[in-house]
Biopython code that builds the backbone (N, CA, C, O; Angstrom):
import numpy as np
from Bio.PDB.StructureBuilder import StructureBuilder

atoms = [
    (1, "MET", "N", (-39.431, -10.757, -16.013)),
    (1, "MET", "CA", (-37.996, -11.268, -15.874)),
    (1, "MET", "C", (-36.779, -10.516, -17.358)),
    (1, "MET", "O", (-36.188, -11.028, -18.309)),
    (2, "GLU", "N", (-36.899, -9.236, -16.859)),
    (2, "GLU", "CA", (-35.900, -9.089, -17.646)),
    (2, "GLU", "C", (-34.903, -10.259, -18.732)),
    (2, "GLU", "O", (-34.147, -11.022, -18.132)),
    (3, "GLY", "N", (-34.949, -10.335, -20.159)),
    (3, "GLY", "CA", (-34.034, -11.029, -20.375)),
    (3, "GLY", "C", (-34.231, -12.722, -20.942)),
    (3, "GLY", "O", (-34.122, -13.419, -21.951)),
    (4, "LYS", "N", (-34.569, -12.776, -19.599)),
    (4, "LYS", "CA", (-35.692, -14.786, -19.057)),
    (4, "LYS", "C", (-35.660, -15.351, -21.354)),
    (4, "LYS", "O", (-35.200, -16.329, -21.943)),
    (5, "ASN", "N", (-36.572, -13.799, -21.948)),
    (5, "ASN", "CA", (-36.925, -14.645, -22.473)),
    (5, "ASN", "C", (-35.979, -14.116, -24.179)),
    (5, "ASN", "O", (-36.176, -14.292, -25.382)),
    (6, "CYS", "N", (-35.097, -13.527, -23.447)),
    (6, "CYS", "CA", (-34.509, -12.290, -24.950)),
    (6, "CYS", "C", (-33.221, -13.451, -26.191)),
    (6, "CYS", "O", (-32.231, -14.167, -26.039)),
    (7, "GLU", "N", (-33.790, -13.141, -26.921)),
    (7, "GLU", "CA", (-33.425, -13.775, -27.979)),
    (7, "GLU", "C", (-31.899, -13.247, -28.016)),
    (7, "GLU", "O", (-31.819, -12.021, -28.099)),
    (8, "CYS", "N", (-30.533, -14.026, -27.966)),
    (8, "CYS", "CA", (-29.345, -13.899, -28.697)),
    (8, "CYS", "C", (-29.024, -13.477, -29.566)),
    (8, "CYS", "O", (-29.907, -12.909, -30.208)),
    (9, "LYS", "N", (-27.953, -13.468, -30.013)),
    (9, "LYS", "CA", (-27.541, -13.223, -31.248)),
    (9, "LYS", "C", (-26.724, -14.261, -31.434)),
    (9, "LYS", "O", (-25.714, -14.174, -30.736)),
    (10, "THR", "N", (-26.797, -15.559, -32.357)),
    (10, "THR", "CA", (-26.204, -16.281, -31.896)),
    (10, "THR", "C", (-25.593, -17.045, -33.931)),
    (10, "THR", "O", (-25.591, -18.173, -34.424)),
    (11, "ASP", "N", (-25.217, -15.742, -34.419)),
    (11, "ASP", "CA", (-25.165, -16.765, -35.690)),
    (11, "ASP", "C", (-23.659, -14.884, -35.532)),
    (11, "ASP", "O", (-23.889, -13.782, -36.029)),
    (12, "ILE", "N", (-22.790, -15.148, -34.980)),
    (12, "ILE", "CA", (-21.366, -15.097, -34.811)),
    (12, "ILE", "C", (-20.246, -15.991, -35.636)),
    (12, "ILE", "O", (-19.669, -17.017, -35.273)),
    (13, "ARG", "N", (-20.148, -15.321, -36.752)),
    (13, "ARG", "CA", (-19.247, -16.226, -37.669)),
    (13, "ARG", "C", (-17.672, -16.777, -37.752)),
    (13, "ARG", "O", (-16.904, -16.784, -38.714)),
    (14, "TYR", "N", (-17.485, -17.227, -36.404)),
    (14, "TYR", "CA", (-16.352, -17.951, -35.319)),
    (14, "TYR", "C", (-15.233, -18.079, -36.823)),
    (14, "TYR", "O", (-14.253, -17.341, -36.713)),
    (15, "ALA", "N", (-15.292, -19.096, -38.463)),
    (15, "ALA", "CA", (-14.485, -19.203, -39.175)),
    (15, "ALA", "C", (-14.354, -17.856, -39.788)),
    (15, "ALA", "O", (-13.415, -17.884, -40.584)),
    (16, "GLU", "N", (-14.833, -16.870, -39.744)),
    (16, "GLU", "CA", (-13.553, -15.503, -39.690)),
    (16, "GLU", "C", (-12.780, -15.080, -39.538)),
    (16, "GLU", "O", (-12.141, -14.456, -40.385)),
    (17, "ASN", "N", (-12.332, -15.311, -37.760)),
    (17, "ASN", "CA", (-10.857, -15.830, -36.882)),
    (17, "ASN", "C", (-10.511, -16.780, -36.645)),
    (17, "ASN", "O", (-9.882, -17.044, -35.620)),
    (18, "PRO", "N", (-10.854, -17.658, -37.618)),
    (18, "PRO", "CA", (-9.677, -18.982, -37.113)),
    (18, "PRO", "C", (-9.222, -18.517, -35.341)),
    (18, "PRO", "O", (-9.556, -17.716, -34.467)),
    (19, "LEU", "N", (-8.242, -19.646, -35.583)),
    (19, "LEU", "CA", (-7.574, -20.341, -33.749)),
    (19, "LEU", "C", (-6.233, -20.542, -34.567)),
    (19, "LEU", "O", (-6.042, -21.347, -35.478)),
    (20, "ALA", "N", (-5.134, -19.398, -33.898)),
    (20, "ALA", "CA", (-3.582, -19.842, -34.842)),
    (20, "ALA", "C", (-3.320, -21.646, -33.374)),
    (20, "ALA", "O", (-3.735, -22.271, -32.398)),
    (21, "GLU", "N", (-2.216, -21.473, -34.558)),
    (21, "GLU", "CA", (-2.191, -23.166, -32.969)),
    (21, "GLU", "C", (-1.682, -22.698, -31.380)),
    (21, "GLU", "O", (-1.947, -23.125, -30.256)),
    (22, "VAL", "N", (-0.711, -21.465, -31.969)),
    (22, "VAL", "CA", (-0.259, -21.056, -30.371)),
    (22, "VAL", "C", (-1.238, -20.037, -29.439)),
    (22, "VAL", "O", (-1.070, -19.582, -28.307)),
    (23, "GLU", "N", (-2.170, -19.906, -30.273)),
    (23, "GLU", "CA", (-3.874, -19.716, -29.210)),
    (23, "GLU", "C", (-4.333, -21.004, -29.166)),
    (23, "GLU", "O", (-4.052, -21.611, -28.132)),
    (24, "GLN", "N", (-4.937, -21.569, -29.967)),
    (24, "GLN", "CA", (-5.053, -23.628, -29.381)),
    (24, "GLN", "C", (-4.574, -23.808, -28.076)),
    (24, "GLN", "O", (-5.293, -24.064, -27.110)),
    (25, "ALA", "N", (-2.773, -23.607, -28.040)),
    (25, "ALA", "CA", (-1.885, -24.672, -27.474)),
    (25, "ALA", "C", (-2.246, -22.979, -26.139)),
    (25, "ALA", "O", (-1.604, -23.529, -25.245)),
    (26, "MET", "N", (-2.602, -21.897, -25.604)),
    (26, "MET", "CA", (-2.483, -21.642, -24.943)),
    (26, "MET", "C", (-3.783, -22.000, -24.376)),
    (26, "MET", "O", (-3.663, -22.321, -23.194)),
    (27, "LEU", "N", (-4.922, -22.053, -24.789)),
    (27, "LEU", "CA", (-5.771, -22.062, -24.367)),
    (27, "LEU", "C", (-6.000, -23.200, -23.533)),
    (27, "LEU", "O", (-6.350, -23.119, -22.356)),
    (28, "ASP", "N", (-5.663, -24.957, -24.570)),
    (28, "ASP", "CA", (-5.713, -26.384, -23.821)),
    (28, "ASP", "C", (-4.381, -25.171, -22.786)),
    (28, "ASP", "O", (-4.813, -24.434, -21.899)),
    (29, "LYS", "N", (-3.703, -25.188, -22.946)),
    (29, "LYS", "CA", (-2.834, -25.343, -20.908)),
    (29, "LYS", "C", (-3.637, -24.406, -20.445)),
    (29, "LYS", "O", (-4.065, -24.780, -19.353)),
    (30, "VAL", "N", (-4.177, -23.062, -20.826)),
    (30, "VAL", "CA", (-5.202, -22.390, -19.204)),
    (30, "VAL", "C", (-6.004, -22.420, -19.331)),
    (30, "VAL", "O", (-6.512, -21.422, -18.819)),
    (31, "PHE", "N", (-7.150, -23.407, -20.063)),
    (31, "PHE", "CA", (-8.151, -24.483, -19.539)),
    (31, "PHE", "C", (-8.092, -25.832, -19.420)),
    (31, "PHE", "O", (-8.958, -26.606, -19.829)),
    (32, "THR", "N", (-6.981, -26.161, -18.811)),
    (32, "THR", "CA", (-7.132, -27.539, -18.982)),
    (32, "THR", "C", (-7.084, -28.623, -17.510)),
    (32, "THR", "O", (-6.408, -29.542, -17.970)),
    (33, "TYR", "N", (-7.323, -28.927, -16.418)),
    (33, "TYR", "CA", (-7.311, -29.483, -14.975)),
    (33, "TYR", "C", (-5.747, -30.238, -14.668)),
    (33, "TYR", "O", (-5.686, -31.328, -15.236)),
    (34, "HIS", "N", (-4.985, -30.022, -14.201)),
    (34, "HIS", "CA", (-3.692, -30.259, -14.097)),
    (34, "HIS", "C", (-3.506, -30.243, -12.924)),
    (34, "HIS", "O", (-3.248, -29.354, -12.113)),
    (35, "ALA", "N", (-3.799, -32.325, -12.821)),
    (35, "ALA", "CA", (-3.281, -33.329, -12.257)),
    (35, "ALA", "C", (-2.353, -32.469, -11.402)),
    (35, "ALA", "O", (-1.905, -31.383, -11.767)),
    (36, "PRO", "N", (-2.186, -32.869, -10.604)),
    (36, "PRO", "CA", (-0.290, -32.615, -8.913)),
    (36, "PRO", "C", (0.183, -33.481, -9.311)),
    (36, "PRO", "O", (-0.385, -34.514, -8.957)),
    (37, "GLU", "N", (1.018, -33.621, -9.929)),
    (37, "GLU", "CA", (2.365, -34.896, -10.291)),
    (37, "GLU", "C", (3.013, -34.190, -9.059)),
    (37, "GLU", "O", (2.799, -33.022, -8.736)),
    (38, "GLY", "N", (4.182, -35.440, -8.149)),
    (38, "GLY", "CA", (5.190, -35.495, -8.200)),
    (38, "GLY", "C", (5.138, -34.882, -6.874)),
    (38, "GLY", "O", (4.341, -35.434, -6.116)),
    (39, "ASP", "N", (5.940, -33.631, -6.272)),
    (39, "ASP", "CA", (5.806, -32.503, -5.338)),
    (39, "ASP", "C", (5.119, -31.644, -5.396)),
    (39, "ASP", "O", (5.225, -31.170, -4.265)),
    (40, "GLN", "N", (4.658, -31.238, -5.751)),
    (40, "GLN", "CA", (3.570, -29.449, -6.663)),
    (40, "GLN", "C", (2.589, -30.087, -5.597)),
    (40, "GLN", "O", (1.496, -29.665, -5.975)),
    (41, "PRO", "N", (2.327, -31.017, -4.262)),
    (41, "PRO", "CA", (1.274, -30.150, -3.728)),
    (41, "PRO", "C", (1.781, -29.694, -2.208)),
    (41, "PRO", "O", (1.164, -29.100, -1.324)),
    (42, "ALA", "N", (3.348, -30.280, -2.256)),
    (42, "ALA", "CA", (3.576, -29.468, -0.536)),
    (42, "ALA", "C", (4.009, -28.552, -1.427)),
    (42, "ALA", "O", (3.479, -27.527, -0.998)),
    (43, "ARG", "N", (4.877, -28.124, -2.781)),
    (43, "ARG", "CA", (5.400, -26.445, -3.079)),
    (43, "ARG", "C", (3.932, -25.806, -2.378)),
    (43, "ARG", "O", (3.830, -25.228, -1.296)),
    (44, "TYR", "N", (2.534, -26.205, -3.667)),
    (44, "TYR", "CA", (2.129, -25.481, -3.301)),
    (44, "TYR", "C", (1.190, -25.226, -1.682)),
    (44, "TYR", "O", (0.275, -24.437, -1.442)),
    (45, "VAL", "N", (1.865, -26.241, -0.786)),
    (45, "VAL", "CA", (1.243, -25.739, 0.904)),
    (45, "VAL", "C", (2.403, -24.388, 1.618)),
    (45, "VAL", "O", (2.353, -23.404, 2.356)),
    (46, "ALA", "N", (3.357, -25.159, 0.817)),
    (46, "ALA", "CA", (4.756, -24.399, 0.700)),
    (46, "ALA", "C", (4.473, -22.782, 0.596)),
    (46, "ALA", "O", (4.919, -22.088, 1.509)),
    (47, "LEU", "N", (3.915, -22.293, -0.234)),
    (47, "LEU", "CA", (3.266, -21.445, -1.076)),
    (47, "LEU", "C", (2.223, -20.647, 0.364)),
    (47, "LEU", "O", (2.691, -19.788, 1.111)),
    (48, "ARG", "N", (1.358, -20.975, 0.424)),
    (48, "ARG", "CA", (0.264, -20.822, 1.035)),
    (48, "ARG", "C", (0.448, -21.242, 1.708)),
    (48, "ARG", "O", (-0.607, -21.820, 1.968)),
    (49, "ASP", "N", (1.883, -21.783, 3.183)),
    (49, "ASP", "CA", (1.680, -20.866, 4.676)),
    (49, "ASP", "C", (2.395, -19.801, 5.130)),
    (49, "ASP", "O", (2.345, -19.220, 6.214)),
    (50, "ARG", "N", (3.486, -19.502, 3.566)),
    (50, "ARG", "CA", (4.314, -18.639, 3.835)),
    (50, "ARG", "C", (3.681, -17.147, 3.289)),
    (50, "ARG", "O", (3.710, -15.978, 3.671)),
    (51, "ALA", "N", (3.212, -17.763, 2.388)),
    (51, "ALA", "CA", (1.424, -16.029, 2.380)),
    (51, "ALA", "C", (0.584, -15.865, 3.286)),
    (51, "ALA", "O", (-0.037, -14.852, 3.605)),
    (52, "ARG", "N", (0.565, -17.423, 3.917)),
    (52, "ARG", "CA", (-0.309, -16.345, 5.488)),
    (52, "ARG", "C", (0.593, -16.430, 6.315)),
    (52, "ARG", "O", (0.044, -16.588, 7.405)),
    (53, "GLU", "N", (1.424, -16.419, 6.404)),
    (53, "GLU", "CA", (2.385, -16.008, 7.528)),
    (53, "GLU", "C", (2.548, -14.191, 6.616)),
    (53, "GLU", "O", (2.343, -13.444, 7.573)),
    (54, "TYR", "N", (2.701, -13.606, 5.832)),
    (54, "TYR", "CA", (2.927, -12.696, 5.694)),
    (54, "TYR", "C", (1.622, -11.265, 6.250)),
    (54, "TYR", "O", (1.613, -10.179, 6.830)),
    (55, "ALA", "N", (0.282, -12.658, 5.288)),
    (55, "ALA", "CA", (-0.839, -12.170, 5.603)),
    (55, "ALA", "C", (-0.866, -11.142, 7.060)),
    (55, "ALA", "O", (-0.948, -9.932, 7.271)),
    (56, "GLU", "N", (-0.701, -12.844, 8.200)),
    (56, "GLU", "CA", (-0.715, -12.246, 9.237)),
    (56, "GLU", "C", (-0.102, -11.060, 9.561)),
    (56, "GLU", "O", (-0.782, -10.103, 9.931)),
    (57, "LEU", "N", (0.712, -11.017, 9.499)),
    (57, "LEU", "CA", (2.048, -10.172, 9.744)),
    (57, "LEU", "C", (1.252, -7.714, 8.541)),
    (57, "LEU", "O", (1.065, -6.565, 8.939)),
    (58, "VAL", "N", (1.198, -8.178, 7.711)),
    (58, "VAL", "CA", (0.320, -7.337, 7.245)),
    (58, "VAL", "C", (-1.047, -6.723, 8.138)),
    (58, "VAL", "O", (-1.069, -5.577, 8.587)),
    (59, "ILE", "N", (-1.980, -7.547, 8.270)),
    (59, "ILE", "CA", (-3.332, -8.052, 8.963)),
    (59, "ILE", "C", (-2.515, -6.922, 10.414)),
    (59, "ILE", "O", (-2.942, -5.778, 10.572)),
    (60, "ARG", "N", (-1.387, -7.472, 11.305)),
    (60, "ARG", "CA", (-0.666, -6.510, 12.129)),
    (60, "ARG", "C", (-0.504, -5.539, 12.316)),
    (60, "ARG", "O", (-0.413, -4.802, 13.297)),
    (61, "LEU", "N", (-0.439, -5.461, 10.993)),
    (61, "LEU", "CA", (0.768, -3.567, 10.813)),
    (61, "LEU", "C", (0.149, -3.279, 10.966)),
    (61, "LEU", "O", (-0.014, -2.820, 12.096)),
    (62, "ALA", "N", (-1.119, -3.212, 9.794)),
    (62, "ALA", "CA", (-1.560, -2.083, 8.607)),
    (62, "ALA", "C", (-2.706, -2.065, 9.879)),
    (62, "ALA", "O", (-2.810, -2.756, 10.893)),
    (63, "PRO", "N", (-3.528, -0.917, 9.316)),
    (63, "PRO", "CA", (-4.415, -0.425, 10.043)),
    (63, "PRO", "C", (-5.617, -0.961, 9.270)),
    (63, "PRO", "O", (-5.297, -1.206, 8.107)),
    (64, "ALA", "N", (-6.905, -1.223, 9.543)),
    (64, "ALA", "CA", (-7.849, -2.307, 8.732)),
    (64, "ALA", "C", (-8.151, -0.266, 7.912)),
    (64, "ALA", "O", (-8.187, 0.904, 8.294)),
    (65, "SER", "N", (-8.324, -1.345, 6.273)),
    (65, "SER", "CA", (-8.713, 0.026, 5.476)),
    (65, "SER", "C", (-8.470, -0.757, 3.557)),
    (65, "SER", "O", (-7.669, -1.474, 2.958)),
    (66, "ARG", "N", (-9.642, -0.074, 3.316)),
    (66, "ARG", "CA", (-9.130, -0.467, 1.953)),
    (66, "ARG", "C", (-8.532, -0.925, 1.405)),
    (66, "ARG", "O", (-8.870, -1.648, 0.468)),
    (67, "GLU", "N", (-7.047, -0.628, 1.869)),
    (67, "GLU", "CA", (-5.229, -0.463, 0.882)),
    (67, "GLU", "C", (-5.052, -2.041, 2.117)),
    (67, "GLU", "O", (-4.043, -2.657, 1.776)),
    (68, "ARG", "N", (-5.563, -2.541, 3.006)),
    (68, "ARG", "CA", (-5.180, -3.440, 3.797)),
    (68, "ARG", "C", (-5.932, -4.903, 3.090)),
    (68, "ARG", "O", (-5.648, -6.089, 3.259)),
    (69, "SER", "N", (-7.052, -4.213, 2.200)),
    (69, "SER", "CA", (-8.030, -5.072, 2.087)),
    (69, "SER", "C", (-7.463, -5.279, 0.500)),
    (69, "SER", "O", (-8.199, -6.247, 0.308)),
    (70, "LEU", "N", (-6.980, -5.189, -0.364)),
    (70, "LEU", "CA", (-5.831, -5.038, -1.541)),
    (70, "LEU", "C", (-4.751, -5.617, -1.223)),
    (70, "LEU", "O", (-4.346, -6.503, -1.975)),
    (71, "ALA", "N", (-4.150, -5.350, -0.279)),
    (71, "ALA", "CA", (-2.636, -5.957, 0.030)),
    (71, "ALA", "C", (-3.259, -6.995, 0.776)),
    (71, "ALA", "O", (-2.366, -7.632, 1.333)),
    (72, "MET", "N", (-4.367, -7.451, 1.039)),
    (72, "MET", "CA", (-4.566, -9.291, 1.412)),
    (72, "MET", "C", (-4.670, -9.879, 0.127)),
    (72, "MET", "O", (-3.865, -10.686, -0.338)),
    (73, "THR", "N", (-6.153, -9.250, -0.685)),
    (73, "THR", "CA", (-6.257, -9.705, -2.003)),
    (73, "THR", "C", (-5.159, -9.779, -3.100)),
    (73, "THR", "O", (-5.403, -10.378, -4.147)),
    (74, "LYS", "N", (-4.082, -9.248, -2.909)),
    (74, "LYS", "CA", (-2.462, -9.369, -4.410)),
    (74, "LYS", "C", (-2.206, -10.535, -3.356)),
    (74, "LYS", "O", (-2.676, -11.658, -3.537)),
    (75, "LEU", "N", (-1.361, -10.173, -2.140)),
    (75, "LEU", "CA", (-1.642, -11.278, -1.955)),
    (75, "LEU", "C", (-2.486, -12.704, -2.068)),
    (75, "LEU", "O", (-1.965, -13.599, -2.734)),
    (76, "GLU", "N", (-3.481, -12.890, -1.581)),
    (76, "GLU", "CA", (-3.799, -14.631, -2.863)),
    (76, "GLU", "C", (-4.105, -14.690, -3.672)),
    (76, "GLU", "O", (-5.110, -15.281, -4.066)),
    (77, "GLU", "N", (-2.857, -13.706, -4.614)),
    (77, "GLU", "CA", (-3.393, -13.706, -6.139)),
    (77, "GLU", "C", (-2.038, -13.577, -6.005)),
    (77, "GLU", "O", (-2.018, -13.282, -4.810)),
    (78, "VAL", "N", (-0.995, -13.578, -6.311)),
    (78, "VAL", "CA", (0.014, -13.920, -6.166)),
    (78, "VAL", "C", (-0.230, -15.898, -5.551)),
    (78, "VAL", "O", (0.150, -16.920, -6.121)),
    (79, "VAL", "N", (-0.722, -15.793, -4.696)),
    (79, "VAL", "CA", (-0.350, -17.414, -4.021)),
    (79, "VAL", "C", (-1.208, -18.009, -5.453)),
    (79, "VAL", "O", (-0.545, -18.859, -6.049)),
    (80, "PHE", "N", (-2.559, -17.698, -6.085)),
    (80, "PHE", "CA", (-2.248, -18.776, -7.350)),
    (80, "PHE", "C", (-2.170, -18.226, -8.694)),
    (80, "PHE", "O", (-2.929, -18.523, -9.617)),
    (81, "TRP", "N", (-1.223, -17.422, -8.741)),
    (81, "TRP", "CA", (-0.807, -17.403, -10.083)),
    (81, "TRP", "C", (1.382, -18.164, -9.789)),
    (81, "TRP", "O", (2.155, -18.466, -10.698)),
    (82, "ALA", "N", (1.742, -18.229, -7.854)),
    (82, "ALA", "CA", (2.563, -18.923, -8.254)),
    (82, "ALA", "C", (2.065, -20.406, -8.241)),
    (82, "ALA", "O", (2.735, -21.382, -8.578)),
    (83, "ASN", "N", (0.297, -20.404, -7.630)),
    (83, "ASN", "CA", (0.860, -22.692, -7.943)),
    (83, "ASN", "C", (0.598, -22.659, -9.645)),
    (83, "ASN", "O", (1.285, -23.293, -10.445)),
    (84, "ALA", "N", (-0.327, -21.948, -9.933)),
    (84, "ALA", "CA", (-0.447, -21.825, -11.916)),
    (84, "ALA", "C", (-0.176, -22.178, -12.779)),
    (84, "ALA", "O", (-0.768, -22.628, -13.760)),
    (85, "ALA", "N", (1.448, -21.901, -12.334)),
    (85, "ALA", "CA", (2.798, -21.569, -12.538)),
    (85, "ALA", "C", (3.114, -22.590, -12.472)),
    (85, "ALA", "O", (3.512, -22.959, -13.577)),
    (86, "ILE", "N", (3.218, -23.854, -11.254)),
    (86, "ILE", "CA", (3.915, -25.097, -11.602)),
    (86, "ILE", "C", (2.910, -26.004, -11.405)),
    (86, "ILE", "O", (3.249, -26.973, -10.726)),
    (87, "ALA", "N", (1.726, -25.989, -11.807)),
    (87, "ALA", "CA", (1.055, -25.873, -12.220)),
    (87, "ALA", "C", (0.719, -26.382, -13.720)),
    (87, "ALA", "O", (0.351, -27.547, -13.874)),
    (88, "ARG", "N", (0.826, -25.644, -14.651)),
    (88, "ARG", "CA", (0.826, -25.378, -16.253)),
    (88, "ARG", "C", (1.838, -25.352, -16.733)),
    (88, "ARG", "O", (1.895, -25.710, -17.910)),
    (89, "ASN", "N", (3.502, -24.779, -15.817)),
    (89, "ASN", "CA", (4.322, -25.047, -16.881)),
    (89, "ASN", "C", (4.958, -26.696, -16.533)),
    (89, "ASN", "O", (5.466, -27.471, -17.343)),
    (90, "GLU", "N", (4.766, -26.869, -15.291)),
    (90, "GLU", "CA", (5.890, -28.614, -15.517)),
    (90, "GLU", "C", (5.065, -30.047, -16.251)),
    (90, "GLU", "O", (5.681, -31.101, -16.407)),
]
sb = StructureBuilder()
sb.init_structure("model")
sb.init_model(0)
sb.init_chain("A")
sb.init_seg("    ")
for serial, (resi, resn, name, xyz) in enumerate(atoms, 1):
    if name == "N":
        sb.init_residue(resn, " ", resi, " ")
    sb.init_atom(name, np.array(xyz, "f"), 0.0, 1.0, " ", f" {name:<3s}", serial, name[0])
structure = sb.get_structure()
């Protein structure tokens, strides 16, 4: 199997590019689990429910196509990023 016995280069010198405080804060914010608090779960549900209504409208009105698939993907992204905005910024 190709790559199974790969000798990967691991001598990257991280010290040459230390993280700035703002970068460390960004990484902490983005790559940390944010447990839902207060009314956040209800807001996540509201966003998903409204997006589903719109998704059904897209499926009913737009013919099956690459473009419709892209629209559905973007709608999923809308929900994801809206939820992330709530989770990461409150």
